N, CA, C and O atoms as a MOPAC input file, in Angstrom:
PM7 MOZYME 1SCF
protein

 N     14.64200 1    15.96900 1   -20.01100 1
 C     14.70500 1    14.90600 1   -19.03800 1
 C     13.98800 1    15.29100 1   -17.75100 1
 O     13.38200 1    14.43800 1   -17.10200 1
 N     14.05000 1    16.54600 1   -17.38200 1
 C     13.40700 1    17.01800 1   -16.15600 1
 C     11.89500 1    16.85700 1   -16.22800 1
 O     11.24900 1    16.62600 1   -15.20600 1
 N     11.32400 1    16.97600 1   -17.42300 1
 C      9.87800 1    16.85000 1   -17.58600 1
 C      9.41000 1    15.42700 1   -17.29400 1
 O      8.29300 1    15.23100 1   -16.81400 1
 N     10.25100 1    14.43500 1   -17.57900 1
 C      9.88600 1    13.05200 1   -17.29600 1
 C      9.78200 1    12.81900 1   -15.79300 1
 O      8.92100 1    12.06300 1   -15.34300 1
 N     10.64800 1    13.46000 1   -15.01400 1
 C     10.58200 1    13.31200 1   -13.56000 1
 C      9.28900 1    13.90200 1   -13.01600 1
 O      8.67000 1    13.31700 1   -12.12800 1
 N      8.87800 1    15.03800 1   -13.52900 1
 C      7.64000 1    15.66200 1   -13.08300 1
 C      6.44400 1    14.80500 1   -13.48500 1
 O      5.52300 1    14.62100 1   -12.68900 1
 N      6.44600 1    14.28400 1   -14.69200 1
 C      5.35600 1    13.41600 1   -15.14300 1
 C      5.28800 1    12.15900 1   -14.28100 1
 O      4.20000 1    11.71000 1   -13.91900 1
 N      6.43700 1    11.59600 1   -13.95400 1
 C      6.47700 1    10.41500 1   -13.09700 1
 C      5.89800 1    10.72300 1   -11.72600 1
 O      5.14900 1     9.91400 1   -11.17900 1
 N      6.22800 1    11.86900 1   -11.16600 1
 C      5.70600 1    12.26000 1    -9.85800 1
 C      4.18800 1    12.41400 1    -9.89500 1
 O      3.50300 1    12.00700 1    -8.95600 1
 N      3.66300 1    12.99100 1   -10.95700 1
 C      2.21700 1    13.19800 1   -11.08400 1
 C      1.49900 1    11.86100 1   -11.18800 1
 O      0.51400 1    11.62900 1   -10.48700 1
 N      1.98100 1    10.98200 1   -12.05500 1
 C      1.35200 1     9.66800 1   -12.22900 1
 C      1.45300 1     8.85500 1   -10.93900 1
 O      0.49000 1     8.20000 1   -10.54000 1
 N      2.60500 1     8.89500 1   -10.29300 1
 C      2.79000 1     8.17100 1    -9.03900 1
 C      1.83100 1     8.68900 1    -7.96900 1
 O      1.25900 1     7.89900 1    -7.21800 1
 N      1.65300 1     9.98900 1    -7.89300 1
 C      0.72800 1    10.56600 1    -6.91100 1
 C     -0.70800 1    10.13000 1    -7.17500 1
 O     -1.44900 1     9.83300 1    -6.23800 1
 N     -1.09900 1    10.09100 1    -8.42900 1
 C     -2.45100 1     9.65800 1    -8.77200 1
 C     -2.67800 1     8.19600 1    -8.39000 1
 O     -3.71600 1     7.85500 1    -7.82300 1
 N     -1.72500 1     7.34900 1    -8.69400 1
 C     -1.84600 1     5.93400 1    -8.37400 1
 C     -1.90500 1     5.73400 1    -6.85600 1
 O     -2.74000 1     4.97700 1    -6.36100 1
 N     -1.02600 1     6.40800 1    -6.12500 1
 C     -1.04700 1     6.29000 1    -4.66600 1
 C     -2.37300 1     6.78900 1    -4.09600 1
 O     -2.91700 1     6.18600 1    -3.17100 1
 N     -2.88600 1     7.86700 1    -4.63600 1
 C     -4.17300 1     8.38600 1    -4.17800 1
 C     -5.29800 1     7.38700 1    -4.38300 1
 O     -6.14700 1     7.21600 1    -3.50900 1
 N     -5.30800 1     6.72800 1    -5.53300 1
 C     -6.33900 1     5.72400 1    -5.80500 1
 C     -6.21000 1     4.51500 1    -4.87500 1
 O     -7.21200 1     3.98200 1    -4.39800 1
 N     -4.98000 1     4.09200 1    -4.62400 1
 C     -4.76100 1     2.95900 1    -3.73000 1
 C     -5.20900 1     3.30300 1    -2.31600 1
 O     -5.91000 1     2.51700 1    -1.67900 1
 N     -4.80900 1     4.47100 1    -1.82200 1
 C     -5.20300 1     4.87300 1    -0.46700 1
 C     -6.71300 1     5.04900 1    -0.35900 1
 O     -7.30000 1     4.69200 1     0.66200 1
 N     -7.34300 1     5.58500 1    -1.37600 1
 C     -8.80000 1     5.74000 1    -1.35300 1
 C     -9.48300 1     4.38000 1    -1.25500 1
 O    -10.45400 1     4.22400 1    -0.51400 1
 N     -8.98100 1     3.39700 1    -1.99600 1
 C     -9.55600 1     2.05000 1    -1.94800 1
 C     -9.35300 1     1.42700 1    -0.56600 1
 O    -10.25800 1     0.79000 1    -0.02700 1
 N     -8.16600 1     1.61300 1    -0.00100 1
 C     -7.88400 1     1.05600 1     1.32400 1
 C     -8.80600 1     1.68300 1     2.36500 1
 O     -9.39300 1     0.97100 1     3.18000 1
 N     -8.94000 1     2.99800 1     2.34500 1
 C     -9.78800 1     3.66700 1     3.33200 1
 C    -11.25300 1     3.29700 1     3.14600 1
 O    -11.99900 1     3.21900 1     4.12300 1
 N    -11.67000 1     3.07100 1     1.92100 1
 C    -13.05300 1     2.65800 1     1.66700 1
 C    -13.32700 1     1.28900 1     2.28600 1
 O    -14.39300 1     1.07200 1     2.86100 1
 N    -12.37800 1     0.37100 1     2.17400 1
 C    -12.53000 1    -0.96400 1     2.75500 1
 C    -12.52300 1    -0.87200 1     4.28400 1
 O    -13.35600 1    -1.49200 1     4.94500 1
 N    -11.58600 1    -0.10200 1     4.84700 1
 C    -11.47200 1     0.00300 1     6.29900 1
 C    -12.66600 1     0.70900 1     6.92600 1
 O    -12.96800 1     0.47000 1     8.09600 1
 N    -13.34500 1     1.56100 1     6.19000 1
 C    -14.48200 1     2.29500 1     6.73600 1
 C    -15.60000 1     1.34500 1     7.17000 1
 O    -16.32900 1     1.63900 1     8.11700 1
 N    -15.73800 1     0.21300 1     6.48400 1
 C    -16.80500 1    -0.73400 1     6.78200 1
 C    -16.39500 1    -1.80100 1     7.79500 1
 O    -17.15700 1    -2.73500 1     8.04600 1
 N    -15.20200 1    -1.67700 1     8.38100 1
 C    -14.70900 1    -2.66000 1     9.34100 1
 C    -14.73700 1    -2.08800 1    10.74900 1
 O    -14.70000 1    -0.87500 1    10.95500 1
 N    -14.80500 1    -2.99800 1    11.70700 1
 C    -14.63600 1    -2.57100 1    13.09700 1
 C    -13.15000 1    -2.30400 1    13.33500 1
 O    -12.30500 1    -2.64800 1    12.50900 1
 N    -12.85000 1    -1.69100 1    14.46700 1
 C    -11.45900 1    -1.38600 1    14.78700 1
 C    -10.63700 1    -2.66700 1    14.90400 1
 O     -9.50600 1    -2.72400 1    14.42100 1
 N    -11.18900 1    -3.67700 1    15.53200 1
 C    -10.47700 1    -4.95400 1    15.67700 1
 C    -10.17300 1    -5.60300 1    14.33700 1
 O     -9.07400 1    -6.11300 1    14.11900 1
 N    -11.15200 1    -5.58000 1    13.44300 1
 C    -10.93700 1    -6.15400 1    12.10200 1
 C     -9.87300 1    -5.36500 1    11.34300 1
 O     -9.02500 1    -5.95200 1    10.67100 1
 N     -9.91600 1    -4.05600 1    11.44700 1
 C     -8.92900 1    -3.22000 1    10.75000 1
 C     -7.52300 1    -3.48900 1    11.27300 1
 O     -6.56700 1    -3.55300 1    10.50000 1
 N     -7.40200 1    -3.64900 1    12.60100 1
 C     -6.09200 1    -3.94700 1    13.18700 1
 C     -5.60600 1    -5.32100 1    12.73400 1
 O     -4.42500 1    -5.48700 1    12.42800 1
 N     -6.49200 1    -6.29700 1    12.68800 1
 C     -6.11400 1    -7.65000 1    12.26000 1
 C     -5.67300 1    -7.66600 1    10.79700 1
 O     -4.67600 1    -8.30300 1    10.45600 1
 N     -6.40800 1    -6.97100 1     9.93900 1
 C     -6.04700 1    -6.92300 1     8.51900 1
 C     -4.71800 1    -6.19500 1     8.34100 1
 O     -3.88600 1    -6.61300 1     7.53600 1
 N     -4.51500 1    -5.12100 1     9.08100 1
 C     -3.25300 1    -4.38600 1     8.99400 1
 C     -2.09000 1    -5.25600 1     9.44900 1
 O     -1.05300 1    -5.29700 1     8.78700 1
 N     -2.24900 1    -5.94600 1    10.56200 1
 C     -1.18400 1    -6.82200 1    11.06700 1
 C     -0.88700 1    -7.94500 1    10.07000 1
 O      0.27600 1    -8.27000 1     9.83000 1
 N     -1.92600 1    -8.53200 1     9.49600 1
 C     -1.72600 1    -9.59400 1     8.50700 1
 C     -1.01400 1    -9.05300 1     7.26300 1
 O     -0.13600 1    -9.72100 1     6.71600 1
 N     -1.37700 1    -7.87100 1     6.82100 1
 C     -0.73900 1    -7.27000 1     5.65000 1
 C      0.73200 1    -6.97000 1     5.89000 1
 O      1.57800 1    -7.24300 1     5.03900 1
 N      1.03200 1    -6.40400 1     7.06100 1
 C      2.43600 1    -6.12300 1     7.39000 1
 C      3.21600 1    -7.42100 1     7.50900 1
 O      4.35400 1    -7.50600 1     7.04700 1
 N      2.61200 1    -8.43700 1     8.12700 1
 C      3.27500 1    -9.72900 1     8.23300 1
 C      3.54600 1   -10.35600 1     6.88300 1
 O      4.61100 1   -10.93400 1     6.66400 1
 N      2.59000 1   -10.24500 1     5.97900 1
 C      2.77100 1   -10.80000 1     4.63400 1
 C      3.89300 1   -10.08000 1     3.88400 1
 O      4.70300 1   -10.71500 1     3.20800 1
 N      3.93500 1    -8.77600 1     4.00500 1
 C      5.01000 1    -8.01000 1     3.35800 1
 C      6.36100 1    -8.38400 1     3.95800 1
 O      7.33500 1    -8.56400 1     3.22800 1
 N      6.42500 1    -8.50200 1     5.28500 1
 C      7.67300 1    -8.87700 1     5.95400 1
 C      8.12800 1   -10.26600 1     5.51400 1
 O      9.30400 1   -10.47500 1     5.21700 1
 N      7.18700 1   -11.21700 1     5.47500 1
 C      7.52200 1   -12.58300 1     5.07800 1
 C      8.00700 1   -12.63400 1     3.63600 1
 O      8.98400 1   -13.31700 1     3.32900 1
 N      7.32900 1   -11.91700 1     2.75700 1
 C      7.73600 1   -11.87900 1     1.35000 1
 C      9.13200 1   -11.29700 1     1.20300 1
 O      9.95600 1   -11.83400 1     0.46300 1
 N      9.40200 1   -10.20100 1     1.90300 1
 C     10.72900 1    -9.58900 1     1.83300 1
 C     11.79900 1   -10.53200 1     2.36100 1
 O     12.89100 1   -10.61900 1     1.80100 1
 N     11.48400 1   -11.23100 1     3.43300 1
 C     12.45700 1   -12.16200 1     4.01100 1
 C     12.74600 1   -13.33000 1     3.06700 1
 O     13.89300 1   -13.75200 1     2.92100 1
 N     11.68300 1   -13.85100 1     2.42300 1
 C     11.89200 1   -14.96900 1     1.49100 1
 C     12.65800 1   -14.53000 1     0.26000 1
 O     13.48100 1   -15.28800 1    -0.25300 1
 N     12.40700 1   -13.32700 1    -0.22600 1
 C     13.11400 1   -12.85200 1    -1.41700 1
 C     14.55600 1   -12.48100 1    -1.10100 1
 O     15.41400 1   -12.54300 1    -1.98100 1
 N     14.83400 1   -12.09800 1     0.13500 1
 C     16.18100 1   -11.72800 1     0.53200 1
 C     17.10400 1   -12.94400 1     0.57100 1
 O     18.31000 1   -12.81300 1     0.36100 1
 N     16.55000 1   -14.11600 1     0.83600 1
 C     17.35700 1   -15.34300 1     0.92300 1
 C     17.87900 1   -15.78600 1    -0.42200 1
 O     18.89600 1   -16.47700 1    -0.48000 1
 N     17.22900 1   -15.42000 1    -1.49300 1
 C     17.61300 1   -15.90300 1    -2.82800 1
 C     18.84000 1   -15.22800 1    -3.31800 1
 O     19.30300 1   -15.51400 1    -4.42200 1

């Protein structure tokens, strides 16, 4: 059972690394203002989604 936890950690780390690499690649081509706007919109969308799902 312990081996499954280690495998899960490895796969999770790889997926997170790929996601962060994609995010940083997109942000590299943006100005600071655009990056801040996209970040604020993303956080707002996550907050709104969590709030709507919490009501159910």
